[in-house]
N, C-alpha and C positions, 0 to 999 in steps of 0.2 A: 303639379304632378304628385301623385300619392306615393306613399312609401313603397320601396321595392320589396321583393320577396325575401331579400336577405337584409332587412333593416328593421329598426324599431323607432318609434317616435317618443322622445322624452321632453320634459319641460325645461326650457332654457333659463338662464339667469335673468333675462329681461321679460320672462313670462311667455314668450312665444314658443311654438313647437320647434324642435330641432331633430332632424332625421339622423340617426346613428346607424351606419351600415356595418356589416360584418364580413365584407368581401376580403378574402385572403387570410382570414384568421379562422381556420377550421375549428369548430367547436367552441370558439371564444374562450379558450383556456388561458390561464396566466400562471406563471411560475411565481409563487408568493414569497418563498424563502430561497434566496440565492445560495445560502450555505448548505442547502440540502440538495443532493443529487438524486438520481434515479437508480434504484437497485436492480441488479440482475436477479430475477426470481429463482433461476436455477442455481446460481452460486449461493444466494442467501439460503435456499432450502438445503443445499448440501452442507453449508456451515452449521445450520441448526441441527441437522441430522447427526453430524459428527459430535457436536458439543453435548448433545443429550447423553451420549455414551460416556462422557467424562464426569458428569455431575452426579453426586450421590447424597444420600441422607446420612448424617452422623447420629448414631443411635447409642443410648446408654440404657442398659437393662430393657431394651425393646422400645424405648421412648425416643422420639426424634427431638434433637436439640439444635440442629442447624444443618447447613449445607456445606459440602466439600467439593473439591475439584481434583481429578486425577492429573498430575503434572509429571509423572514418570511411570514406568511399567508397574511399580508398586508403591508410588508416593502420592499422598493426598494432602492438599493444602486447604486449610480452613482457618477460622478465627480461634485464638487461644481461649477466649471466654466460652466458646462452644465446647471445646475439649474439657475445660474446667467443669461446666455444668454436666456433661455426659459422665465424667469420672465420679462426680459427686453422687449421681443417681445410681451408677453401676457399682461403685465401691472399689473395683479393680479394673485394670485395663483389659482383662480377659472378657469382661462383659460389654466392652465398647466395640461397636461394629460400624462398617460402612456399607450402605445398601445402594447398589447400582440398579438402573433400569426400573425403578419404581415409577410406573407410568400407567396411564389409561390407554388401552388399545381396544378399539371397537366397543367402547362403553364398559369395558371390563378392566378393573385394576389388576396390573401385573406385579407380582411381588419381587421379581427380578432376582438379583444375586446378592447375598450378604457375605461379607469378607471380614475376618478377624484382623486384629492389629498385632504388630510386634513392637516391643518397647525399644526406644533408642538407647544409646550407650550410657546416658546419664539421666534418663527419665522416660516418660511416656512418649515424648516427641523427639524427633531428630534435631529440630531447631524450633525455637519459640521465643517470642517476646510478649510482655504483658501489655495491657491497654494503658492509656494515659489517664491521669487523675482528672484531666479537664474534658474527657470524652462526653460527659453528661451535660456540658454547658450548651445552652441554646444559643448564646451569643457567639458567633463564629470568631469574632476578634479575640475571644478568651481562650481559644484552642491553642494548646501547646503540646507538641509531640516530637520525639526524635527517633533516631534509628533503633533505640532500645525499647520503644513503646509502639510497635506496629501491630500489636494484637493479632499475631499470626502463629500458626502451629503447622509444622510439616510432619506428617504421620507416615509410618511404613506399614503396608499391608502384609498379610501372611503369604500372599501369592502374587505373582506378576500378572495381574488381571489385564493390564494394558496390552499384553502380547497374546491374549487369548481371543479366539473368534467370538463375535457377538452371538448370544443365544438366538435360536431360530424364533422369528417373530418379534424380537425386541425392538427393532426399528428397520425401516426400509434400507436396503443396500447391503446388509450383512457385512462380511469382511472382518478383519481384525479390529478390535476396539480402538486401539491407539490411545493417545493422551494429549493434553494441552501442552504444547511446547513453550518453555520460557527462554529458549535460546535467542529469539528475535527481540530486538529493542522494542519496548512498548511504544504505542502511539502517544502523542502529546494531547493535552486537553484543549478544547476549543469552546468558545462562548456558546451556550445553549445547544451544544452538540447532542445528538441522539444517544441514549444509553439503554442497553438491554440487560436484563438480569434473568438468568436461568436459576431457578430456586425451588425449594420445597416449603412454601408458605404454610405455617401451622402444621407441618409434617405431611401435607397432602402430596399426592403424586406430582411429578415435576410440572412446573408451570413457567411460562415466559411472560415477563412484564417488560414493556417498552414505553419510552416517552421520547418523541422526536424533538422535544425541547427539554431534555433531561438535565443538562449540566447547570449548576448554580454557581460554583466557584471552588477555588483551592485555597487552603489555609495551612497554618502550622508548618511553614517552610516546605511545602509540597508533600507533607505527610498525612493530610486529611483533605477530603473533598466532599461536597454536598451536592445532592441531585434530587430530582422530582420523581424518578421512577419508583413505582409502588413496591413495597415489601410488607411482610408480616412476621411475627415471631416464628422462628424456624428458618428464616432466610439468611441469618447471619452466616458469614463465610462464603456466600454464593459468589460466583464470578460475575463481574460486570464487564460487558462487552461493548465495543463500538458496533455500528451497523454493518461493518465488514467482518464481524466475529473475531476481532483482535481484543484480547483481554486488556483492561485498563485499570482494574482494581478489584478489591474484595469488599462486599457489603459488610458493614459493622453494626450499625444501630440506626434507630429512627427517632424522630422528634416525639417526645411524650406528650406534648401539648395537643389540645383539641380545639380547632382542627390542626393537624400536623402540617408543617411547612417544608420539611426537608427529610431526606434520609442521608446517612453519612457512611463513607467508605474509606478504605486505605488504598492509596495508589499502588499499583503493582510494581512500579519502578523501584522504590526503596526496598521492598520485599525481595524482588528479583536480585538486586545488587547484593543483598546480604546472603541469599542462598547460593549465588554463584561464587562466593568466597569461602563457602563451607567445605568440609571434608567430603561431602557427598555431591559436590558440584558436577563431577563427571557423570552422575546418574541422571542429571537434568538435561537429557539429550532430546533431540527432535525424533519423533517416531519415524520408523522406516516407511518410505513411500513405495507404492507398488512399482515394479520395474516398468519403465516406459518402453514403448516400441523402439526397436533399434534405430538410432540416429547416427549422424556422421561421426560423432565422438566415439560411440560404441564400435562402429565399424572400423574406425582407425585403430582402436585397441585390439580388435580381433585380427586386423591385417598385420599389426606389429607382432602379435603372438604367432600367427601363421607363418610369416616370413622368417622370423627368428628360428622357429622350429625347423623350417625347410632349409635354412642357410647354415645348418650346423657344420657342414663341411664346405668352406668357401671355395669358389671356383674362379677361374680367370674371367669367365663371362660375367659373373656376378660383380666382381671387383670393377670391371670395365663399366657396367651399367651404373653402379653407384657413383663412379667418377664422372660419368656423363651427365647425370641428373642432379647431383648434389648441389651445385651452385644455384640452379633454378629453384629447387625445393627450399633451400636455406633462405633465399630471398623472399619467397612466398610466405614461408612460416614467420619470418620477421615482420612482414606487413600484417599478417593475421594477429600477431601479438599486439602491434601498435593499434590495430582496429579496435580491439576490446578496451584498451586503455583509454582511447579517445572517447569511446561510447560511454564508459563509466564516468569520466569527468563531465561529459555533456549531461548525463542523467542526473548527476549530483546537482548541477546548476539548475536543472529543470525543477527538481524537488525544492530547492532553496527558493526559487522564484515563486512557487505556489505558497510556501510557508510565509514568505514576506508579505503576501496579500493579507494574511491574518494579523501579522505584526502591524501593518499599516492601519488597519481598522482599530486595533487596540490603542495605538499611539494617537490617532485622531480623537478617540473618546477622551483620553487623558488630556490632550491639548485643549479640547473644548470644555474642560471643567466637568465632564460627566464621570460618573462612577465607573471605573473599569478595573478589571482583574489583571494585575501585572503578572500573575502566574501564567496567564495565557502566553505572554511574551516569553516567559522563562521556558515553557515547554516547547514552543516553536524553536527557540535557540538550542535546546537540547537536540532536537531532531536535525537542525542544520549542522550542529557540531558532528553528529554521527555521520552525516553525508560527507562532510569535509574530511573526516578521519578515514572513511572508506576510500575516498578519492586519493588521499595522500598515500595510503597503503598500496593501492593498485599502481599508482604512478611511479612508485619506487622501482617497478619492474621495467620502466622505459630506459632508453639510453641516456636521457637527460635528467632523470629524477623528477621529483615533484615540482610543478611550475610555481613561480613566486606568488601568484595570486592566491594560492591555497593558504599560505601563511598569513597574508593580509586579511583574508576573509575569516580565518580562525580567530584572529585578534579582535575583529569587529564583533563576531558572534560571542566571544568571551565577554566583551563589554556589555552586550545586550543581556547575557545571562546575569551579570552582576546587577544590571538595572532591574530585571524581572524578579530577582531574589531579594531586593531591598524593600522592606515593608514600609519605609518612610515615604511620605508624599513628595514627589519630585518637584524641585523648583525649576525656574525657567531655564537655567543653565544646564541642568541635568537632562531636561526634556530636549533641549537643542542638541546635546551630545548624542542622545539616543536616536534622534531623527537623523543626525549625520551618519551614524553607524548604519541605519537602515538604508540611506541613500548610497552609502559606499557599497553595501551588498547588492543593492538593486542595479548598480552599474555593471555588475558581473554579467548582465545579460549580453553585453557586447562580446564578452569572451565566449559565451555560449554560442553565438553566431560564428565566431572564428573556429571553435571546436567542430561545429557542424560542417563548415567548409573543409576542415582537415579530414573529417569522417568520410565525406563524400569523395574527396581526392583519393584516400587510401582504398576505399571500396571500388572505385573505378579502376585503380591500378590492378586490383585483383581480378577484375572480370572484363576489362577492356584492354586490348593489346596496344602498346605504344606505336607499333608499326604493323601495317596490314599483314606482313609475312611472318610476324613473330607470334608465339603462343602467349596467352594471358598467363598471369602468375598462378592462378588456380589450375590452368591447363598444364602448367609445368609439373605441378604435383601429380595430376592424373597421369601424365606421361611417365613421370618417375616411378609411380607405383606399377604401371604396366611394364616398364622396362626391367625393373628389379624382379618382378614376378616371372617375367619371361625368361630371365637368366638363371632362375633357380635350377639347381641340379636335380631336385626331386619335386616336380610340380605336384601340388596337392591343395590342401585347404587354403594356403596362403594365396595361391593364384585365384581361386574362386572368390575369396573375400576381397582381394584387391579389385576385382572387377565390380563387385558390389559397391565398394567405397568410391570407385570412379563414377558410377552412376549417381550416387548420393551427392558427391562433390559437384558434379555438373548441375544437378537440380538446385543445390544450395547456392551456387554461383548465380544462376538465373534469378533466383528469388532475391538474392542480395542486391543485384542490379535494379530490380523492380522497386525494392523497398527504399534504397537510398534515393532513387529518383522521386518517389512519393514523399519521402521524409523531407527532402529539400523544399518541395513545393508547399507542404503543410507548414513547415517552419516559417516560411515567408508569410503565409496567410495568418498564422498565429501571432507573428510579430505585428502585423498590421492591426489586429484586434487589440493588442496590448497597449497601443497608444491612443485608442479611442476613449474619450472621457464622457461624462454625462453632461458636459457643458455644450450649449448650442444644439439641443436636441431637435430643434426645428430646421436644422440645416440638412441639405440633401446628402446622401451617402458619399458622393464625389468630393464633398467638402470635409468629410470626417475621416475618410480612409486615405492614407497616402498612396499616391499612384493608383488611383481608383480603377482606371481602365485596365491596367495590367493585373490588378488584384481580381477584378471581375472575370477577365478572360481566363486566368489561371484556374479559378474556382470552377467555372463552367466547364473547362476542359477536363478537370478531375471528375465532375459529375457525369460528363458524357462517357468517359472511359469506364467508369464503374456504375453505369446506370442500373445494373441489375441488383446492386446492393441497396439495402433499406435506407441508408442515410442519404443517398444521392437525390432522390426526388424530394425528400424533406428539405435538404439544404437549398435546392433550387427554388422551391416554393417560398421559403423564408427570404431568400435573396430578392425574388420578384416582389414580394410584399413590402420589403423594406424600401426598395426603389420607388414603388408606387406611393406609399404613405409618407415617405421621407421627403417628398418634394413639396416645398411651401406653395401655398395657393394665395394669389393676390386678393386683397380685401376679404380675407377669410374671417368670419365671426370667431370671437374667442372660444366659444363653446365647441365649435366644430374643429378649431385648431387643436384644442386640448385632446379631443377624441382621436384626431389623426396622429398626433405625436405619440399618444399611448400605443396606438396600433404599430407605428413605426418602431417603437422601443421593444414591443413584444416580438416583432419580426426580427429585429436585430439580435435580441437575446437568444431566440431560437436558432438563428443562423450561427452565432458564435458558439453556442453549446454543441450543435451538431458538428461543426468543424473541429472544435477542440477534442471532442470525443473521438472523432476519426483519427486525429493527429496522435492521440495517446495510444490507439490501437496499433497504428503503423509503427510508432516508437517502440512499443513492447515487442512486436514481431521482429523488428530490426535487432533489438538486443538479443532475442532468442537465437537468431541466425549468427550473430557475432559470438555468442557463448558456445554455440555448436562448433563453429570453426575453431575457436580457441581450445575447446576440449580435444579436438583432433591434433592440435599443434604439438603438445608435449610428447605423446607416444610416437609421433612421427620423428620428432627431433631425437628421441631416444633410439629409435630404430636406425636412423642415419649414423648415430654415434657408435652403435654396436656392430653394424654390418661392415 
């Protein structure tokens, strides 16, 4: 039989022809790098559009010396050596300028807006540090820098350009310019992670350089890092972003050798830490966001205002209504508070679980005697500590306080931080200790499952009645709002807004029930994927996934329920391909076996990626609902306390 329409013939190891089919692998694509995901082009474009409005040229006497970034309404962050060069050319600060929107639009250079500077209280900059003596060293091991040699300068503009509308035609979208917020904790560094730099190379109109394998490594106690992303003179001070447009550093200098092997930057983390301790820290705020469409929390605030205004003169009917509904509303509001606490703890463990996968890779490299960057572990530990600190702060609002596992996890993360911060080569005992800390944190996954169960239980109590003839907890809030509004002496806006809140609350409850049901199913599916290893790749799916029959039935049920959504047919196709190619064939030649196993692994990777992507979407939507319900909680509690 000749080759099929969907196959090719290749030369086998023994010299004979081997038919290689492509059934079930549309387009024969492969995911080459598992550390790279797929970007949402709409979100990426929106991030690029916003960032272009923040980046400027730093001019001295009309000549470009570097690049800066707007980090406040009138604050620009750049490199100290850029300011030094601009001042030397200009003579005085009066001749130093920041030029925004210098770009090419429709093949025509746009000169944009040029803004003068105001001197700080003790010099041209509000805050600054010099560069390090070792910054010119090509040998990364020779780099030495501290908190006083970050080569940064914070400048104040003559006007608050960040609060001004963008000029017509400057970029798509219009609106207020805004600025790059330093209020969020910076992301950690990852091996070979993509890095993007918005810059003015050689003083040219704004350009974007990107390298999907940009990261080289971190040195000098986390105060310098090197990368492969392209720059030129005039790029110093430019912001360095992740692929999600989160700032991670400032470009400082490049390798002077030919051919060049690296560029060097300053991590934003130590700069941010210093600035947030300064006298002007209160000015480094997040830019205001456009007002969202009215949601449950806003409606609750409006209801509270309307009811309080209308209840200025209490009546017997109003007092009776409050007494009738207070107990039910209090119980519901307490459950809503617990819902957000459980969701926050659950999300923290989810983030830690993902960060631990990077820690595991780095530890394996070190254990195998390969060169590995311990700073990668350090930065993942920083991010884990931030998650745990947030979880601890939120859980203080619960009746029982922070759970014991948070303290245990914080101690393990602190030890991993010390491991990543130690420049010495680890011996066997130190490696074993680091691996033990990793395993201790990994065991928290079981707690994540318990938190998910608690989350589902609370959500069901809110939207499912314990007895058929009893109202749900959310319905008790609805009834309470209606009863209080009806008892008002002077019906008005409070009554109208109460009815709006009732409708929003009912929709939110229905959405909550749908999401917790989905979340529970996806959590089980994701857990099944987490225990599958690369060992035994030639085994069928039923031997690699625990409780395969239940897993398959649950996944297909989700695909059927949401068959209109794009992920559903893709997940079903990958599942069918994995089942077909994952089945061993008796007396199968080695060449055909290898091809079949590769197909099975591609199908498995595609299935896992689609399922996890959907899980993250459901998880994010569930958190939004929990936050909306929690936003409603405080004004309603205040309302009950005052009426």
